[in-house]
C-alpha positions in Angstrom: -25.9 -16.0 -10.9 -29.3 -16.5 -12.6 -30.9 -13.7 -10.5 -28.0 -11.4 -11.4 -28.3 -12.3 -15.1 -32.0 -11.5 -15.0 -31.3 -8.1 -13.3 -28.7 -7.1 -15.8 -30.8 -8.4 -18.7 -33.7 -6.2 -17.5 -31.5 -3.2 -18.0 -29.9 -4.2 -21.3 -32.3 -6.5 -23.1 -35.8 -5.3 -22.1 -35.6 -1.8 -23.8 -34.4 -3.4 -27.0 -37.0 -6.1 -26.9 -39.8 -3.5 -26.3 -38.6 -1.6 -29.3 -38.6 -4.6 -31.6 -42.0 -5.8 -30.4 -43.4 -2.4 -31.3 -41.7 -2.5 -34.7 -43.1 -6.0 -35.5 -46.7 -5.1 -34.5 -49.4 -5.3 -37.1 -47.4 -7.6 -39.3 -44.2 -5.5 -39.3 -46.0 -2.5 -40.7 -43.3 -0.2 -39.2 -40.6 -2.0 -41.3 -42.6 -1.6 -44.5 -43.2 2.1 -43.7 -39.6 2.7 -42.8 -37.9 1.2 -45.8 -40.4 2.4 -48.5 -40.0 6.0 -47.6 -38.4 8.4 -50.1 -34.7 8.9 -49.2 -34.4 6.0 -46.7 -31.8 4.2 -48.8 -29.8 7.4 -49.2 -29.8 7.6 -45.4 -28.5 4.0 -45.2 -25.8 4.9 -47.8 -24.7 7.9 -45.8 -24.5 5.8 -42.6 -22.3 3.2 -44.4 -20.1 5.9 -45.8 -19.7 7.5 -42.4 -19.0 4.2 -40.7 -16.5 2.8 -43.2 -14.9 6.1 -44.1 -14.3 7.1 -40.4 -13.0 3.5 -39.7 -10.4 3.7 -42.4 -9.2 7.0 -41.1 -9.2 5.8 -37.5 -7.3 2.6 -38.3 -4.6 4.4 -40.3 -4.2 7.3 -38.0 -4.6 5.3 -34.8 -2.1 2.6 -35.8 0.4 5.2 -37.0 0.1 7.1 -33.7 0.7 3.9 -31.8 3.8 3.1 -33.9 5.0 6.7 -33.4 4.5 6.5 -29.7 6.6 3.4 -29.5 9.4 5.2 -31.4 9.5 8.3 -29.2 12.9 9.5 -27.8 13.1 8.8 -24.0 12.9 12.4 -23.1 9.6 12.8 -25.0 7.8 9.7 -23.8 5.2 12.0 -22.1 3.8 12.7 -25.6 2.2 9.2 -25.5 -0.7 10.8 -23.6 -1.4 13.3 -26.4 -3.4 11.0 -28.7 -5.7 10.2 -25.7 -6.7 13.9 -25.2 -9.6 13.8 -27.8 -11.3 11.2 -25.6 -11.3 13.7 -22.7 -12.7 16.4 -25.0 -16.5 16.1 -25.1 -17.6 15.1 -28.6 -20.2 17.8 -28.8 -17.6 20.4 -27.8 -15.2 19.0 -30.4 -17.8 19.1 -33.2 -18.8 22.7 -32.3 -15.2 23.7 -32.2 -14.7 22.5 -35.8 -18.0 24.2 -36.8 -16.6 27.5 -35.6 -13.4 26.8 -37.5 -14.7 25.6 -40.9 -18.1 27.0 -41.3 -18.2 28.2 -44.9 -18.3 32.0 -44.3 -17.6 32.8 -40.6 -15.3 29.9 -39.8 -12.0 31.2 -38.4 -9.8 28.8 -40.3 -11.7 29.5 -43.5 -11.3 33.2 -43.0 -7.5 32.7 -42.5 -7.2 30.4 -45.6 -9.0 33.0 -47.8 -5.9 35.3 -47.3 -3.9 32.8 -49.4 -3.4 33.7 -53.1 -5.2 30.8 -54.6 -8.3 31.3 -52.4 -8.3 35.1 -52.2 -11.5 36.9 -53.3 -13.8 34.2 -52.2 -16.7 35.0 -49.9 -17.1 31.4 -48.6 -14.9 28.4 -48.1 -12.6 26.9 -49.2 -14.0 24.2 -46.8 -17.5 23.4 -45.7 -17.7 21.5 -42.4 -21.4 20.7 -43.0 -20.7 18.2 -45.8 -20.5 14.5 -45.4 -16.8 14.2 -46.3 -15.9 16.6 -43.4 -18.2 14.8 -41.0 -16.4 11.6 -41.9 -13.0 13.3 -41.4 -13.6 14.8 -38.0 -15.3 11.5 -36.9 -12.3 9.4 -38.1 -9.8 11.7 -36.4 -11.6 11.5 -33.1 -12.1 7.7 -33.3 -8.3 7.3 -34.0 -7.8 7.8 -30.2 -9.7 4.6 -29.5 -7.7 2.6 -32.1 -4.5 4.1 -30.6 -5.3 2.9 -27.1 -5.9 -0.7 -28.3 -2.8 -0.9 -30.6 -0.5 1.0 -28.2 -1.5 -1.3 -25.4 -0.9 -4.4 -27.6 2.6 -3.2 -28.6 3.5 -2.5 -24.9 2.5 -6.0 -23.9 4.7 -7.7 -26.5 7.9 -9.0 -24.8 11.2 -7.9 -26.2 12.4 -11.5 -26.0 10.0 -12.6 -28.7 11.3 -9.8 -31.0 14.9 -10.7 -30.3 14.2 -14.4 -30.9 12.8 -13.6 -34.3 15.9 -11.7 -35.3 18.2 -14.5 -33.9 16.4 -17.0 -36.0 17.1 -15.1 -39.2 13.9 -13.1 -39.8 14.1 -9.7 -41.4 12.5 -6.6 -39.8 9.4 -7.1 -42.0 9.4 -10.8 -41.2 9.4 -10.2 -37.5 6.6 -7.6 -37.8 4.3 -9.9 -39.9 5.1 -13.2 -38.3 5.5 -12.2 -34.6 4.1 -8.7 -33.9 1.0 -8.7 -36.1 -0.4 -12.1 -34.9 0.1 -11.0 -31.3 -1.7 -7.7 -32.1 -4.7 -9.6 -33.4 -6.9 -8.9 -30.3 -6.0 -5.2 -30.4 -6.7 -4.9 -34.1 -9.9 -6.9 -33.9 -11.2 -4.9 -30.9 -10.0 -1.6 -32.3 -11.6 -2.2 -35.7 -14.8 -3.5 -34.2 -15.1 -0.6 -31.7 -14.2 2.1 -34.3 -16.7 0.6 -36.9 -19.5 0.4 -34.3 -18.9 4.0 -33.1 -18.6 5.2 -36.7 -21.9 3.6 -37.7 -23.6 4.8 -34.5 -22.4 8.4 -34.7 -25.0 10.9 -33.6 -23.5 14.1 -32.5 -21.6 15.2 -35.7 -24.4 14.2 -38.1 -27.1 15.9 -35.9 -25.2 19.2 -35.4 -23.6 19.5 -38.8 -25.6 17.4 -41.2 -28.9 19.3 -41.1 -27.4 22.3 -43.1 -26.7 20.1 -46.2 -29.4 17.5 -45.7 -27.1 14.7 -44.4 -29.2 12.2 -42.4 -27.9 8.9 -41.0 -29.8 6.2 -39.3 -29.2 7.5 -35.7 -30.4 11.0 -36.5 -33.4 9.6 -38.5 -34.3 7.6 -35.3 -34.2 10.8 -33.2 -36.3 12.7 -35.7 -39.0 10.0 -35.6 -39.2 10.2 -31.8 -39.7 14.0 -32.1 -42.8 13.6 -34.3 -46.3 14.3 -32.9 -47.3 11.7 -32.0 -43.8 10.0 -31.6 -43.2 7.3 -34.1 -41.5 4.8 -31.8 -42.2 1.8 -34.1 -40.7 3.6 -37.1 -37.7 4.6 -35.0 -37.2 1.0 -33.9 -37.4 -0.2 -37.5 -34.9 2.4 -38.7 -32.4 1.4 -36.0 -32.7 -2.3 -36.6 -29.7 -2.6 -39.0 -27.5 -1.0 -36.3 -28.9 -3.4 -33.7 -28.3 -6.5 -35.8 -24.8 -5.4 -36.9 -23.8 -4.7 -33.3 -24.9 -8.3 -32.3 -23.0 -9.8 -35.2 -19.9 -7.9 -34.2 -20.1 -9.4 -30.7 -20.2 -12.9 -32.1 -17.5 -12.1 -34.6 -15.2 -10.9 -31.8 -15.6 -14.2 -30.0 -15.0 -16.3 -33.2 -11.9 -14.3 -34.3 -10.3 -14.2 -30.8 -11.5 -17.4 -29.3 -9.5 -18.2 -26.2 -7.8 -14.9 -25.2 -5.0 -16.7 -23.3 -3.5 -17.6 -26.7 -2.3 -14.0 -27.0 -0.7 -13.7 -23.5 3.1 -13.4 -23.7 5.6 -13.9 -20.9 9.2 -12.8 -20.7 11.3 -9.8 -20.2 9.9 -6.4 -19.4 9.6 -3.6 -21.9 7.3 -3.2 -24.8 8.0 -3.5 -28.5 10.3 -0.9 -30.0 10.6 -0.7 -33.8 14.0 0.9 -33.4 16.6 1.4 -30.7 16.9 5.1 -31.3 14.0 7.6 -30.7 12.4 9.2 -33.7 11.9 13.0 -33.8 9.5 12.7 -36.8 7.4 10.4 -34.6 7.2 13.1 -32.0 6.3 15.7 -34.6 3.5 13.5 -36.0 2.0 13.1 -32.5 2.2 16.9 -31.8 0.5 17.6 -35.2 -2.3 15.2 -34.3 -2.8 16.8 -30.9 -2.9 20.3 -32.5 -5.5 19.2 -35.1 -7.7 17.0 -32.9 -7.6 19.0 -29.6 -5.9 22.3 -29.6 -7.6 23.9 -32.6 -11.2 23.0 -31.6 -10.6 24.3 -28.0 -9.0 27.4 -29.2 -12.0 28.2 -31.4 -14.3 27.7 -28.5 -12.3 30.1 -26.4 -12.4 32.8 -29.1 -16.2 32.5 -29.5 -16.8 32.4 -25.7 -14.9 35.7 -25.5 -16.9 37.3 -28.3 -20.3 39.0 -28.1 -21.4 37.1 -31.2 -19.9 34.7 -33.7 -18.9 36.7 -36.8 -15.6 35.0 -37.8 -13.7 38.2 -37.1 -10.7 37.7 -34.8 -10.1 41.0 -32.8 -8.5 40.8 -29.4 -9.7 44.3 -28.6 -13.4 43.2 -28.8 -13.0 40.3 -26.4 -15.3 40.4 -23.4 -16.2 38.2 -20.4 -19.8 39.2 -20.7 -21.0 35.8 -21.8 -19.1 34.1 -19.0 -20.9 36.3 -16.5 -24.3 35.3 -17.9 -23.7 31.6 -17.1 -25.2 32.0 -13.6 -28.3 33.8 -14.9 -28.9 32.0 -18.2 -32.0 29.8 -18.1 -31.2 26.2 -17.1 -27.4 26.3 -17.4 -26.4 25.9 -13.7 -29.0 23.2 -13.0 -27.8 21.3 -16.1 -24.2 21.5 -14.8 -25.2 20.3 -11.3 -27.3 17.5 -12.9 -24.4 16.3 -15.1 -22.1 16.0 -12.1 -24.6 14.5 -9.7 -26.1 12.0 -12.1 -22.6 10.9 -13.4 -21.3 10.4 -9.9 -24.5 8.4 -8.8 -24.4 6.3 -12.0 -20.7 5.6 -11.7 -20.9 4.6 -8.0 -23.9 2.3 -8.7 -22.2 0.7 -11.8 -19.0 -0.2 -10.0 -20.5 -3.0 -7.7 -22.5 -4.3 -10.6 -19.4 -4.5 -12.7 -17.4 -6.1 -9.9 -20.1 -8.9 -9.5 -20.2 -9.4 -13.3 -16.4 -9.6 -13.5 -16.4 -12.2 -10.7 -18.9 -14.4 -12.6 -17.2 -13.9 -15.9 -13.8 -14.9 -14.3 -15.3 -18.3 -13.6 -17.0 -18.9 -16.9 -15.7 -22.4 -17.0 -17.8 -23.2 -13.9 -20.9 -21.8 -15.6 -20.7 -23.1 -19.1 -24.3 -22.1 -20.0 -25.0 -18.9 -18.0 -21.4 -17.6 -18.3 -21.4 -16.9 -22.1 -25.0 -15.6 -21.8 -23.9 -13.1 -19.1 -20.9 -12.1 -21.2 -23.2 -11.4 -24.1 -25.8 -9.5 -22.1 -23.1 -7.3 -20.4 -21.4 -6.5 -23.7 -24.6 -5.4 -25.5 -24.5 -1.7 -24.6 -21.0 -1.5 -26.0 -22.1 -2.7 -29.4 -25.4 -0.9 -29.7 -25.6 2.9 -30.4 -26.7 5.0 -27.4 -29.5 6.4 -29.5 -31.2 3.0 -29.7 -30.9 2.5 -25.9 -32.2 6.0 -25.4 -35.2 5.3 -27.5 -35.8 1.9 -25.8 -35.6 3.5 -22.3 -37.9 6.3 -23.3 -40.5 3.7 -24.5 -39.9 1.3 -21.5 -40.0 3.8 -18.7 -43.0 5.8 -19.9 -45.2 2.7 -19.2 -45.9 0.6 -16.2 -44.6 -1.0 -14.0 -41.9 1.7 -13.7 -43.0 5.1 -15.0 -39.8 7.2 -14.6 -40.0 9.6 -17.4 -39.7 13.2 -16.2 -37.4 12.2 -13.3 -33.6 12.1 -13.0 -33.8 8.3 -12.3 -34.5 7.4 -15.9 -31.2 9.2 -16.9 -29.4 7.4 -14.0 -30.7 4.0 -15.3 -29.7 4.6 -18.9 -26.2 5.8 -17.7 -25.7 2.7 -15.6 -26.7 0.5 -18.6 -24.3 2.2 -20.9 -21.4 2.0 -18.5 -21.8 -1.7 -17.4 -19.6 -3.1 -20.2 -16.8 -0.5 -19.8 -16.5 -1.0 -16.1 -16.9 -4.8 -16.2 -14.0 -5.1 -18.7 -11.7 -2.9 -16.7 -12.5 -4.7 -13.4 -12.2 -8.1 -15.1 -8.8 -7.2 -16.4 -7.7 -6.2 -12.9 -9.0 -9.4 -11.3 -7.3 -11.5 -13.9 -4.0 -9.7 -13.3 -4.2 -10.5 -9.6 -4.7 -14.2 -10.2 -6.2 -16.6 -7.6 -3.3 -16.7 -5.1 -4.6 -13.9 -2.9 -8.1 -15.4 -2.8 -6.8 -18.9 -2.0 -4.5 -17.6 0.8 -7.4 -15.7 2.4 -9.6 -18.7 2.3 -6.8 -20.9 3.8 -6.4 -18.3 6.6 -10.0 -18.7 7.5 -11.6 -15.6 6.0 -15.0 -15.9 4.5 -16.1 -14.7 1.0 -17.3 -11.3 2.2 -14.1 -10.5 4.2 -11.9 -11.8 1.3 -13.6 -9.3 -1.1 -13.7 -6.4 1.3 -10.3 -6.8 3.0 -8.1 -8.4 0.3 -9.4 -8.0 -3.3 -11.0 -4.5 -3.0 -7.8 -2.8 -1.6 -5.7 -4.5 -4.2 -8.1 -3.4 -7.0 -8.2 0.2 -5.8 -6.2 1.4 -8.9 -8.5 -0.5 -11.2 -11.6 1.0 -9.4 -10.1 4.5 -9.7 -9.4 4.0 -13.4 -12.9 2.6 -14.0 -14.5 5.6 -12.1 -12.4 8.0 -14.2 -13.4 6.4 -17.4 -17.1 6.3 -16.5 -17.0 10.0 -15.5 -15.4 10.9 -18.8 -18.1 9.0 -20.8 -21.0 10.1 -18.7 -20.2 13.8 -18.4 -19.9 13.7 -22.3 -23.1 11.7 -22.8 -25.4 13.3 -25.2 -27.4 11.0 -27.5 -29.3 8.9 -24.9 -29.7 12.0 -22.6 -31.3 13.9 -25.4 -33.9 11.2 -25.9 -34.8 10.4 -22.3 -34.7 13.9 -20.8 -37.8 15.8 -19.7 -38.1 19.6 -20.4 -37.4 20.2 -16.7 -34.4 17.9 -16.4 -31.3 18.7 -18.5 -27.6 17.8 -18.5 -24.8 19.8 -20.0 -25.0 18.2 -23.4 -28.7 18.7 -23.8 -28.8 22.4 -22.6 -25.8 23.1 -24.9 -27.8 21.6 -27.9 -30.8 23.8 -27.0 -28.7 27.0 -27.0 -26.9 25.9 -30.2 -30.3 25.4 -32.0 -31.4 28.8 -30.8 -28.3 30.5 -32.2 -26.7 31.3 -28.8 -23.2 30.5 -30.0 -21.0 32.4 -27.4 -23.0 30.8 -24.6 -22.7 27.4 -26.4 -18.9 27.8 -26.4 -18.9 28.7 -22.7 -20.9 25.6 -21.8 -18.5 23.5 -24.0 -15.5 24.8 -22.1 -17.2 24.2 -18.8 -17.8 20.6 -19.9 -14.1 20.2 -20.6 -13.3 21.7 -17.2 -15.8 19.5 -15.3 -14.6 16.4 -17.1 -10.9 17.1 -16.3 -11.7 17.9 -12.6 -13.8 14.7 -12.2 -11.1 12.6 -13.8 -8.5 14.0 -11.4 -10.6 13.3 -8.4 -11.2 9.7 -9.5 -7.5 9.2 -10.1 -6.7 10.6 -6.7 -9.2 8.3 -5.1 -7.7 5.4 -7.1 -4.1 6.1 -6.3 -1.0 6.7 -8.4 -1.5 3.5 -10.5 -5.1 4.3 -11.5 -3.9 6.5 -14.5 -2.0 3.5 -15.9 -5.2 1.4 -15.5 -7.3 4.0 -17.2 
């Protein structure tokens, strides 16, 4: 276990340690330089506004969606999958979709809104996607999917018997919600709030693509800009990212303190999740459809329109649509290699992460036998979940451009950073699957004379196939979307879909950018379907 802990720690802790060492050199000069610069405190203010503002939106919308999903009529239960769709949509594609919709002058939605009487005669607006409020709004709407997953899962796991017992004992509807449901939802709410806040504070894609037009800089984009200086200012970047690093570590400890022993929140009893009312609610269905339209359909529709246009002008004319840009994908510089690299590196990283996650889950399952190393391993494994990918990307760039492992310029540095980022996600899913199986199968195998290796290969692995399929699907979604760390560790000759898309966006190739975004959506969907087929029919439920 100690050897395994050292190996995982080398991936997750060493890059962060190298960054902090560089920032603290020469008496902490990088910290002094970072926080005495003009505008740095404005950057911190924007970061806090983005994190807290998007969190509030995500909590309200995500919880509302979970409540609506639990109120759906039986024939419309399939709509419960709609709030998850923004997770499948690559963040960079979603951000670009909204840029094409709400850019001040050529944005399609703005063009449409200017036909209304109260906005007629305007050359621009009425909305400007490049401002901080709109960056907060689209970030909060996308993060609502994560909150929805936590809260909806929590509601589904609450036994009907507990709800009925509350009513039998004289509690009102509000009393049952606040005394029974809400306390049992504490893990979901704590995790959902923590994840949404961390993702909001660590946002990189939307501020990078949209913030430059209006001078909106947050800590993550400031870090990236420092690494692009000549020479790169790694110490300054490390100092700038330190508040996010410290806050991520504090959130890890806060989760442990607030939740304590997770078994306190396990409920047993009759099947069936919590239902706020016996009859289905049509307004609940309409609210979910409206969210799907706003968060997924409109951005994809704008990408389709731009991809069929010769250039982005904001004019919607079906007669001018053309497939010319789609035909250039095979000849455009670097596009096909980037697509191949995304698929190849995502598959390699996911396949390599799964056995690491399985081993970590087995050790974490027996934390009581390892009272010192167990909690340390839990902390080390969870680090990439609480630290923004930009910080890990900067740390990997610094670590693997020096001995003993000089990997910069190769695909392997991207594979390593992908593995590191995926370890906590895969470990949590596998740990959940192992916990659901219990110890009976393992004990029966041992009693029957099977050794440890045969028990894992012949008993546990087949039973965990749906969990493995769900974990592979989740990792492929996240890796095929990955942009922040990839942008930092890539070499000019090694690109993935997100980085090549950014290059064309910066050069004004908007139709080709839209085409690559749609290809990302297609590749992600295909990869998820393959992973779910491998994992079997139950893997979607696990995912």
